[in-house]
N, C-alpha and C positions, 0 to 999 in steps of 0.2 A: 503494501500498499504507500500510495504516495504521503506526503504531508499539505494537507487541506489546502487551498488558495486563503489567498484575504478575503476574510469574514465580512467585510463589512461591502464588498463589490461581488453582489449571487453572480452564477455564471451559470450558461446552457448544460444542464447531461444529456446524454442519450446510455438511455437505462437499456439491458437484455437481457434477458433470456436467458439460462443459461442454454442447457438440455432443450434440443431442435434449433436453437438462433447458435450457437458458438461447438455447441459439439454433437455428435448424432448419437439420438436419442437410443436407448435400449428398447429391445423390445417389449410390447403392454402386457404391464405387472410387475414389468424388473425396471435397475437403476442400472444409474451410470455411478459403481460399488465402490472401484478404487484407482490410481491415477494410471496403472493399465490398462484399464477398461475406456476412457476417453481415447475418446478420436475426434481430430476438429472436420469440420463441414470443413467443404471447396469454400474459398473468398471468406471467411471466417475471422480469420487473423487478418488479408489485404483489411477489409472493412473498420478492424481497429486500430492498424498502422492509420488507415484513412480520419478515425475519427482523431485520433491524438494531435493529426497534423490541422486538421479541423479547428483546433483547440476544444474540442468535446469534450468534457469531464466522460467516462466511462466508467458507467456504472452495473455492477451487475446482478441481478434482483432474481433470486432461482427460491423455487418450493424446493425441497429434498425431504422428506418425509421418508424417507428406506430407514433415517436415523430412526425416526418415531417408532420403526417397526424392526429397528431391529437387523435390518442387513447390512448395516454399516455404521462408521462412527464419525463424531463429528473431524475424528481426526482425521481419518481415508476424507470427507468432504473439503477438512484444510489439505491435505494433498492433492487431490485431484487439483486444485486452483493454485497451490502452486507453483506441479507442474504447469499448466498452461500461462502464469510469469514468465519463466523461463523461458518456453515455446514462442515467447511475443517475443518476448525482450532481443532471443534471435536475428528479428528482421524489426527492430528497434522500437515494437511496440507497449504497449502496458493497458494493463484495466486499476483503475484508480484505483478502487477496494469492489471486491466479493458481498454482499448483503444475504444473507439463507436461510431461509424458514423450516427448520428442523422436523416442527411439527405435523398432528394429520389432521385430518378436515374434522373429528371428531374434539380436537383439540381447542376446538376457537378459537383461536389466538385470534389477532389482531395482525397478525404475520403472513399467514399466508393469504399467496393471491387466490381468488378476486380482489381478500381488503390488499386495501394501500400503503399496512403499516411499510413494508422495508423502503418502498417507494420515499414513503416520508420521513423517513429514519435516515435514509443517505442523503434528504434531498436536507434536512438539519441541521447534519454532519462535514457537510461539501459545501453551505450556500446555497444550495440550487435554486435557479428560477425556473420554477415549476410551467410557468405559460408559457419561456421558450424553451423546452426541454420534450425530447421526446423518448420515447416507447416501442422497445421491435417484440414481439413475439412471438409465440408460432399457437396459442393458446390463448380460445376465447378469455380463459381467468386472467389470462396477464394482460388485455387489453382489457377489458373489467375493474381492474386495480388503477389500470392507468387513468378511466377518467373518473374512479374518483379519485385521484389523490390531484385533477388536475392536468392531465398530462399529453398528450399529443398518441397518437400510438399507432404502429403498425402490423399488419398479421404479416409473415411472410410464412413459404407455405414448411413446413416439419421437414424436419432435415433438408432448407432450402441452399440459397449461397445468400449471404452478405451484404460483400459488397455489391451484387449486381441489384437486392435492394434498398441497400444505399443512396447507391447509382441513380435507382428508383424517386425516392425520396428527398437530395439532396439537391436533383434536376441536372446531374450530369452523368458521363457517362463513366464507363467506368475504363480507367489508366487515364480519364482527363486532367 
């Protein structure tokens, strides 16, 4: 995690879901449980690099209920995020912070999407201008969380191409 910016100047952020946006989703009813199981999607690292280069904060917001179900630990989730940061650094990119919810639906927490808690906590931590920010997710829960937080949202196909999605959102060709 890099140091938060000047707290007196709100910044725009790109909130990204993790599984299905940055990395390949696990099969239905399963989870990406370890760093070894993490596999980047085409255009994901390049999309993060583009956001970095254009001055966006990059904040990952992800439901990880496999922790609540005892299928993985918080340490496993952190190891996945550490691997992602190492591999992003290889191309000069980074995620500013990862926010994740370890709860199951029945826990009724404020952080599990479609509730906006992860987005709101990240926005407070990083002095984010929610009205100038975007969220990219692959599930209706992502879009609902963004709506509740006052963030514009785009749905990309599960296991799609982040770089291509950003080209459509930001209005420029990939590689332009």
